[in-house]
Every structure is written in C-alpha cells, then in structure tokens.
N, C-alpha and C positions, 0 to 999 in steps of 0.2 A: 289303873294301868300299871301300877307298880307290881301287883301280883302277877300280871301277865309277863312282865319283863323277868321277874324272878323265875317263873315257870319255864320260860324260854331258855334262860341262862342255865338253870339246873338241868334241863334236858340236854343241852349242848355238852355240859360237863359229864353227864351220865353216858351219853353216846360216845364221847371221846374216850372215857375210861373203859367202856365195854369194847370199843374198837381195838385198843391196844391189847387188852386181855385176849380177845378172840384171835388177833393176829399172831401174837407171840406165844400164847400158851395153849390155845385150843387147836389152831391149825398149823402151828410151828412154821409160819410163813415169814421169813426174814427178807425174802425177795419181793419183787413187785413194787409198783409205784405206791408209796404211802398215801400221797395226795388223792390219787384216783380211787384207791380202796377206801380211803376215809370218806370221800364224797359218796361212794356207793353205799357205805354203811348208813349214812343219813337217809338215802333212798329206801334202804331195807327197813330201817326203823319207822320211816313214814308210812310205808305200806303195811307193815305189821301193826302199827297203831290204828290205821284205818280198819284193818281186818278185825282187830280187837274190839273197836267201837261197834262195828257191824254185828259181830257175834253177841256182844253184850246187849245190843238193841233187840236182836232176834230173841234171845233168851228171856229178856224181861218183858218186852212188849207183845211178842207173838206167841211165846210158849208159856208166859206168865210164871216164870221161875223166880225164886227168891234172889235178890240182888247179890247176896254173898255167894250163893251156889253158882250163880251166873258168872261172877268174877273168877271163881275157881275153874270153871269150864274154860274161860278165856285164857287163863294162865296155862292150864294143861295143854290146850291146843296151840297157843302162841309160841311156846318155847321150842317145840320141834319144828314148827313152821319157820321161826326165825333162824334156827340152826341151819336148816336146809337152804334158806335164802342166802345166808352168809357163805355156805359151802359152794353153792352153784353160781352165785352172782358176785358177791362182794370180793371173795378171795379166789376167784377162778380166773 
C-alpha cells in the first residue's frame, strides 16, 4: 500500500506542476478560476491516462506490437490529445 500512496502523491505533484506550467506559460492564462481549472486538469489527466492505457492495450494485445514501440505510440498520440483537451476544456 505504501507504493500506491507514493504513486498517488507523485501523480498529484506532477499534475499540479503541469497545471501551473500550462496555465502560465503555454496558454498565458492569468484570468479564470484557478480552483475550477485545477480540478478540470485532474479530469483531463484522468481521461488521458485511460486513453493511454487503452491504446497501450490495443497495441500490445490486439496488434501484437512490441511494448516499447507501443509506449512510443501512446506518447506520440497522447501529447496532442492532452494539449487539445487542455485548450478546449481545462482553460476554456
């Protein structure tokens, strides 16, 4: 259970750091409700994570791709998807 708590804590720190960077440097958004946008960023990362796990599962189990190549595909696809979700949902 200690590993799970560390994983949850580290993800919360990572999401918080990413949120501040997206808000201030990527979208230059000093307006808007920080709390609402912060909570929306958790929703965005949750669905992006589910999407990544699904794509990884399809690549490995259904298409029989190498795990490393599959992870590369997930990264290449997830980054623009995450950017669009932040642009259209989190910071909109």
